[in-house]
C-alpha positions as CSV (number, residue, x, y, z in Angstrom):
1,D,-37.6,0.3,3.6
2,V,-33.9,1.3,4.7
3,I,-31.8,-1.3,2.6
4,T,-33.2,0.6,-1.3
5,A,-33.8,4.4,-0.1
6,D,-30.7,6.8,-1.5
7,Y,-28.4,8.3,1.3
8,A,-27.4,12.0,1.2
9,G,-25.0,12.0,2.7
10,D,-24.8,14.5,5.4
11,Q,-27.3,12.6,7.7
12,V,-24.3,11.3,10.0
13,D,-21.4,13.5,12.3
14,Y,-19.3,10.9,13.2
15,Q,-15.5,11.8,13.6
16,P,-12.8,9.0,13.8
17,V,-11.9,8.6,17.1
18,A,-8.6,10.0,18.3
19,R,-5.5,7.4,18.4
20,R,-4.3,7.1,21.6
21,T,-0.2,6.2,22.3
22,S,1.9,5.7,25.6
23,A,5.7,5.6,26.8
24,A,7.1,2.9,28.5
25,S,8.4,3.6,31.6
26,T,12.1,5.2,31.3
27,E,13.6,2.7,33.8
28,D,12.0,-0.2,32.4
29,V,13.9,0.7,28.3
30,R,16.9,1.6,30.4
31,D,17.1,-1.5,31.6
32,L,16.2,-3.6,28.1
33,V,18.7,-2.2,26.7
34,T,21.3,-2.2,29.0
35,A,20.9,-5.7,29.0
36,L,20.5,-6.3,25.1
37,L,23.9,-4.1,25.0
38,K,25.3,-6.8,26.5
39,A,24.5,-9.9,24.9
40,S,27.1,-11.1,22.5
41,N,24.6,-12.3,19.9
42,P,20.8,-10.8,20.5
43,V,18.0,-11.1,18.2
44,I,14.6,-9.1,17.7
45,N,11.3,-10.7,17.0
46,A,9.4,-8.0,15.0
47,G,5.3,-8.6,15.1
48,H,2.1,-7.4,13.6
49,G,2.0,-4.8,16.2
50,L,5.1,-2.9,14.5
51,M,2.6,-2.4,11.8
52,F,-0.1,-1.2,13.9
53,A,2.4,1.5,15.3
54,E,4.0,1.9,12.0
55,A,6.9,1.8,13.1
56,T,9.1,0.2,10.5
57,P,11.8,3.4,10.6
58,E,12.0,3.0,14.0
59,L,13.2,-0.3,13.6
60,V,15.4,-0.2,10.9
61,E,17.0,2.3,12.6
62,F,17.4,0.7,15.8
63,A,18.4,-2.3,14.2
64,E,21.1,-0.3,12.6
65,L,22.2,1.8,15.4
66,T,22.7,-1.7,17.4
67,H,23.7,-3.9,14.5
68,I,20.9,-6.6,15.8
69,P,19.2,-8.6,13.2
70,V,15.8,-8.8,12.8
71,M,13.2,-11.3,12.3
72,T,9.7,-11.4,11.8
73,T,6.4,-13.6,13.0
74,L,3.9,-14.5,10.0
75,A,1.8,-11.4,10.7
76,G,4.3,-9.7,11.3
77,K,6.1,-10.3,7.8
78,S,7.2,-7.0,5.9
79,A,7.6,-5.3,9.1
80,F,11.1,-5.0,8.4
81,P,12.7,-4.4,4.9
82,E,14.2,-8.2,3.8
83,N,16.5,-6.8,1.4
84,H,18.5,-5.2,4.3
85,R,21.6,-6.7,5.4
86,L,20.6,-7.3,9.2
87,A,17.2,-9.5,8.2
88,L,16.8,-12.7,8.7
89,G,13.4,-13.4,7.0
90,T,10.3,-14.8,8.7
91,G,10.3,-17.8,11.3
92,G,6.7,-19.3,11.1
93,S,4.9,-22.3,10.7
94,S,7.7,-22.7,7.9
95,G,10.7,-20.1,8.0
96,T,13.9,-19.4,7.3
97,L,17.4,-21.0,7.6
98,M,18.7,-18.0,8.6
99,V,16.1,-17.3,11.2
100,H,17.0,-21.3,12.9
101,R,20.3,-21.0,13.3
102,F,20.4,-17.2,14.7
103,L,17.6,-18.6,17.7
104,Q,20.0,-21.5,17.8
105,E,22.5,-19.8,18.6
106,T,21.1,-16.2,20.6
107,D,21.9,-15.3,24.5
108,F,19.2,-12.9,23.8
109,V,15.9,-12.0,22.4
110,L,13.6,-8.4,22.3
111,G,10.2,-9.3,20.7
112,V,8.6,-6.2,19.7
113,G,5.1,-6.1,18.8
114,T,4.7,-9.6,19.1
115,S,2.2,-11.0,21.9
116,F,5.0,-14.1,22.4
117,T,2.1,-16.4,21.7
118,K,3.0,-20.4,21.0
119,S,1.2,-21.6,18.2
120,V,2.5,-23.8,15.2
121,F,2.4,-21.0,13.1
122,T,5.3,-19.4,15.0
123,A,9.1,-20.3,15.4
124,P,9.5,-21.1,18.6
125,M,11.6,-18.6,20.9
126,P,13.9,-20.3,23.8
127,E,13.6,-20.7,26.9
128,T,17.0,-20.6,28.0
129,V,18.0,-17.3,27.2
130,P,16.6,-13.8,28.6
131,L,14.0,-12.8,27.1
132,A,12.2,-8.7,26.5
133,Q,9.5,-7.8,25.2
134,V,7.9,-4.4,23.5
135,T,4.1,-4.7,23.8
136,N,1.1,-2.3,24.3
137,C,-0.7,-4.9,26.0
138,A,0.5,-6.2,30.3
139,E,-1.5,-9.3,29.6
140,D,1.2,-10.5,26.9
141,L,4.1,-10.6,29.3
142,N,4.5,-13.6,30.9
143,K,1.7,-15.1,29.1
144,D,3.9,-17.9,27.1
145,Y,7.1,-17.5,28.1
146,V,8.6,-16.2,31.3
147,V,9.7,-12.7,30.3
148,S,13.2,-11.0,31.9
149,Y,12.4,-7.5,30.6
150,G,9.6,-5.1,29.3
151,A,8.5,-2.3,28.3
152,I,4.6,-1.3,27.7
153,G,3.9,1.3,25.6
154,D,3.3,1.6,22.0
155,A,6.3,0.2,19.6
156,K,6.7,3.2,17.5
157,V,6.8,5.7,21.2
158,V,9.2,2.9,22.7
159,L,11.6,2.3,19.7
160,R,12.5,6.2,20.1
161,Q,12.9,5.8,23.5
162,M,15.2,2.6,23.1
163,I,16.8,4.8,20.2
164,E,17.6,7.7,22.4
165,E,19.0,5.0,25.5
166,V,21.1,3.4,22.8
167,K,22.6,6.8,21.9
168,R,22.8,7.9,25.3
169,Q,24.7,4.6,26.5
170,L,26.9,4.6,22.9
171,G,26.7,7.5,21.3
172,E,24.8,9.1,18.6
173,N,26.2,6.6,16.3
174,G,25.8,3.4,18.0
175,R,28.3,1.0,17.2
176,G,29.7,-0.9,14.4
177,D,29.2,-4.6,13.4
178,V,30.5,-5.8,16.6
179,H,29.8,-9.4,16.2
180,G,30.4,-9.7,12.6
181,V,26.5,-10.1,12.0
182,V,25.9,-9.1,8.3
183,D,28.4,-11.3,7.6
184,R,27.3,-14.5,9.2
185,I,23.0,-13.4,7.5
186,A,25.1,-13.0,4.1
187,A,26.7,-16.8,4.5
188,I,23.9,-18.5,5.6
189,R,21.4,-16.8,3.2
190,Q,23.4,-18.0,0.9
191,E,23.5,-21.5,1.9
192,F,20.1,-21.4,2.5
193,M,19.0,-20.2,-1.5
194,A,22.2,-23.6,-2.3
195,E,19.5,-25.8,-0.9
196,W,16.3,-24.4,-2.2
197,E,17.2,-23.4,-5.7
198,P,17.5,-26.2,-7.7
199,H,12.9,-25.9,-7.1
200,F,13.1,-22.3,-8.4
201,T,14.7,-23.1,-11.8
202,T,13.1,-26.3,-12.7
203,N,11.5,-26.5,-15.7
204,E,9.8,-29.9,-14.9
205,T,6.4,-30.6,-15.7
206,P,3.6,-30.7,-13.7
207,I,5.5,-27.1,-12.6
208,S,7.3,-26.7,-8.7
209,P,5.2,-24.2,-7.1
210,Y,8.6,-22.6,-6.2
211,R,9.2,-21.8,-10.0
212,V,5.9,-20.3,-10.0
213,F,7.2,-17.9,-7.2
214,R,10.2,-16.7,-8.8
215,E,8.3,-16.2,-12.3
216,L,6.2,-13.8,-10.4
217,E,9.0,-11.7,-8.0
218,N,10.9,-11.8,-11.6
219,A,7.8,-10.1,-12.8
220,V,6.6,-7.1,-10.4
221,D,7.9,-4.5,-9.0
222,V,8.3,-6.2,-5.1
223,A,8.2,-2.3,-3.7
224,N,4.8,-1.8,-5.5
225,T,3.2,-5.2,-4.6
226,I,0.8,-6.0,-1.9
227,I,1.0,-10.1,-1.8
228,T,-0.8,-12.9,0.3
229,H,-0.8,-16.9,0.2
230,D,-3.8,-19.0,1.3
231,S,-4.2,-21.9,4.2
232,G,-1.7,-24.5,4.0
233,Y,1.2,-25.3,1.3
234,P,0.9,-22.0,-0.7
235,R,1.3,-20.1,2.4
236,E,4.0,-22.7,4.0
237,Q,6.3,-23.0,0.7
238,L,6.0,-18.6,-0.3
239,V,6.3,-17.0,3.1
240,P,10.5,-18.5,3.7
241,F,11.0,-17.0,-0.2
242,W,9.4,-14.0,-1.1
243,K,10.9,-10.7,0.6
244,P,8.4,-7.9,1.0
245,V,10.9,-4.8,1.1
246,T,8.2,-2.2,2.3
247,P,5.5,-2.3,5.5
248,R,2.5,-4.8,4.2
249,G,3.8,-5.8,1.0
250,Y,2.9,-9.2,2.2
251,L,-0.1,-9.8,4.3
252,G,1.0,-13.1,6.4
253,W,-2.3,-15.2,8.5
254,G,-2.2,-18.1,10.1
255,K,-3.5,-19.2,13.8
256,S,-7.6,-18.9,11.5
257,T,-6.4,-21.0,8.6
258,Q,-9.9,-21.1,6.6
259,L,-9.2,-21.8,2.7
260,G,-9.8,-19.2,0.3
261,Y,-9.5,-16.6,3.0
262,G,-6.2,-14.6,0.7
263,L,-8.4,-13.4,-1.9
264,G,-10.5,-11.8,0.1
265,L,-7.6,-10.2,1.7
266,A,-6.2,-9.6,-1.8
267,L,-9.8,-7.8,-2.6
268,G,-9.8,-5.7,0.4
269,A,-6.5,-4.4,-0.5
270,K,-6.6,-3.6,-3.7
271,L,-9.4,-1.8,-3.2
272,A,-7.0,0.3,0.4
273,A,-4.3,0.6,-2.1
274,P,-5.4,1.1,-5.9
275,E,-2.3,1.6,-6.8
276,K,-0.5,-1.5,-6.2
277,T,-0.6,-4.7,-7.9
278,V,-2.1,-7.2,-5.2
279,I,-1.6,-11.1,-5.9
280,N,-3.3,-13.8,-3.9
281,V,-1.4,-17.3,-3.7
282,M,-4.1,-20.1,-3.6
283,G,-4.2,-24.1,-4.1
284,D,-7.1,-25.8,-5.5
285,A,-9.1,-26.2,-2.6
286,A,-8.7,-23.1,-1.5
287,F,-10.6,-22.0,-4.9
288,G,-13.2,-24.2,-4.2
289,M,-13.7,-22.3,-0.8
290,A,-14.0,-19.0,-2.2
291,G,-13.3,-18.8,-5.5
292,L,-16.7,-17.4,-6.8
293,D,-16.0,-14.1,-5.2
294,L,-13.8,-13.5,-8.7
295,E,-17.3,-12.4,-9.9
296,T,-17.7,-9.7,-7.9
297,A,-14.1,-9.0,-8.3
298,A,-15.5,-8.6,-11.5
299,R,-18.6,-6.7,-11.4
300,C,-16.9,-3.7,-9.0
301,G,-13.7,-3.7,-11.4
302,I,-11.1,-4.5,-8.8
303,G,-7.8,-5.5,-10.0
304,T,-6.3,-8.5,-8.6
305,L,-4.5,-11.4,-9.7
306,T,-5.0,-14.8,-8.5
307,V,-2.7,-17.7,-8.7
308,V,-4.1,-21.1,-8.6
309,L,-1.6,-23.7,-7.9
310,N,-4.1,-26.5,-9.1
311,N,-2.4,-30.1,-8.1
312,G,-5.6,-32.4,-7.9
313,V,-5.1,-32.8,-4.6
314,M,-5.7,-31.7,-1.1
315,T,-2.2,-32.1,-0.9
316,H,-0.6,-34.2,2.6
317,Y,-4.4,-35.3,3.3
318,D,-3.7,-38.8,2.3
319,H,-1.1,-39.2,5.4
320,H,-4.3,-37.8,7.4
321,M,-6.8,-40.2,6.3
322,P,-5.3,-42.9,4.2
323,Y,-8.4,-45.4,4.2
324,A,-10.9,-42.7,2.6
325,S,-7.6,-41.4,0.0
326,D,-6.4,-44.8,-1.2
327,R,-9.6,-46.9,-1.6
328,F,-12.5,-43.8,-2.2
329,G,-9.7,-40.8,-3.7
330,A,-11.0,-38.5,-0.4
331,N,-7.8,-36.5,-1.1
332,E,-8.4,-35.8,-4.8
333,L,-9.9,-32.9,-6.6
334,G,-10.9,-31.6,-9.9
335,G,-11.7,-28.6,-12.2
336,A,-11.5,-26.4,-14.8
337,Y,-10.0,-23.5,-12.9
338,A,-9.6,-20.4,-15.4
339,A,-12.8,-21.5,-17.5
340,V,-14.8,-20.9,-14.4
341,A,-13.2,-17.4,-14.2
342,E,-13.6,-16.6,-17.2
343,G,-16.4,-17.3,-17.4
344,L,-17.0,-15.0,-13.7
345,G,-15.9,-12.3,-15.8
346,A,-12.3,-12.2,-15.2
347,H,-8.9,-12.8,-17.5
348,A,-8.0,-16.4,-17.1
349,Q,-5.5,-18.4,-18.2
350,Q,-4.3,-22.0,-17.6
351,V,-0.2,-22.6,-17.5
352,T,1.2,-26.4,-18.1
353,T,4.9,-25.3,-18.7
354,P,6.9,-23.4,-17.1
355,G,8.6,-21.7,-20.6
356,E,4.4,-19.9,-20.3
357,L,4.7,-19.2,-16.7
358,G,6.5,-15.3,-17.0
359,P,3.7,-14.2,-20.4
360,A,0.8,-15.3,-18.9
361,I,1.7,-13.0,-15.3
362,R,2.8,-10.2,-17.5
363,A,-0.7,-10.8,-19.6
364,A,-2.7,-10.8,-16.4
365,L,-1.0,-8.1,-14.8
366,A,-1.7,-5.7,-18.2
367,V,-5.5,-6.3,-17.6
368,T,-5.5,-5.9,-13.7
369,A,-4.4,-2.7,-14.4
370,N,-7.0,-1.9,-16.3
371,N,-8.9,-2.6,-13.3
372,R,-10.2,-6.1,-14.0
373,P,-9.3,-8.9,-12.3
374,A,-7.3,-12.4,-13.8
375,L,-7.0,-16.0,-12.6
376,I,-3.8,-17.8,-13.9
377,E,-4.7,-21.5,-13.0
378,V,-0.9,-23.6,-13.0
379,K,-0.6,-26.9,-12.7
380,T,1.1,-27.9,-10.4
381,R,2.8,-30.8,-8.9
382,A,1.7,-31.9,-5.5
383,E,5.3,-30.6,-3.4
384,E,5.3,-30.8,0.3
385,R,8.8,-30.2,0.4
386,I,8.7,-27.3,2.9
387,A,11.9,-25.0,4.4
388,R,10.8,-26.0,8.2
389,Y,13.6,-26.1,10.2
390,W,12.6,-26.5,13.8
391,R,9.4,-29.2,15.0
């Protein structure tokens, strides 16, 4: 039987297919850059294509040459370092106040590595200002939005063309912060965090999910961490506030939103980058869909950290099925998930008070460093507050 036969390792002569890239038309690049530099409040929207092209260094250089602020799509989150002075954060189903304000005020949006697809998982683009798009797929142009300027090619190659065009027009050093963008971003970020900081520092029980995120952020080296959310509220609550600083330091996903998908992503990420700390944040409903995969992690020595936000309900489902929820408790969940994880071979701990979070996370990270999966079950409240400034 083929499945049980030994593989000698020398019977396949497969060679990886070479990756081919292309540049954009010189005229298209010149027209796009000229229009962009004339705008008084432009915004760059960076998508997942940036990471496929490995174009983060070029995007950072271009943004710094032009002093144009950068937002990312949900799938593009981590394509631009969010500790950068020009970072606006992410605009997905939820997002930052900085993204919202700059999209309200912009007079030009440049999309790079994004298809500009209209979706509940993407911040809507303004339809009364010129849009420009750098994409490797011609079919993306004018698909959902009217695009005034297009440059078709690999994002890394085209950004390099755009950098050279900016230098041709403005000189080697580009331009300074002529529109006061850095100070505006900082002021809006301060306002944004002032609004949300009480949720990150509260000592209330059941525990706020936002307090969990703050404790995670304090416990890890973000630059050496890969984190992903799960479907639903864990995604909407984590996306606006986690600030990745390296490409693929955050695995953002939506549009196809299967509960439990984040656990599989985390296992794959740990196999691809075993030197990284890998975390997936999921709800109790998501654990019910895919939690048994922790046995795979234990058996194969895949040291991921799973954080289960256990609030005992499918959050917000009572709004969609009020009668079934009220009469039959159809939105309610139950289970001892730490006990399940321990039975599957993982290190596990249940946390019920905020003071337990830091020590529990540090203990779990010590376990994952030795190639054993860990799970922290946090008793949280059913938190429906999310940072959403559009729709």
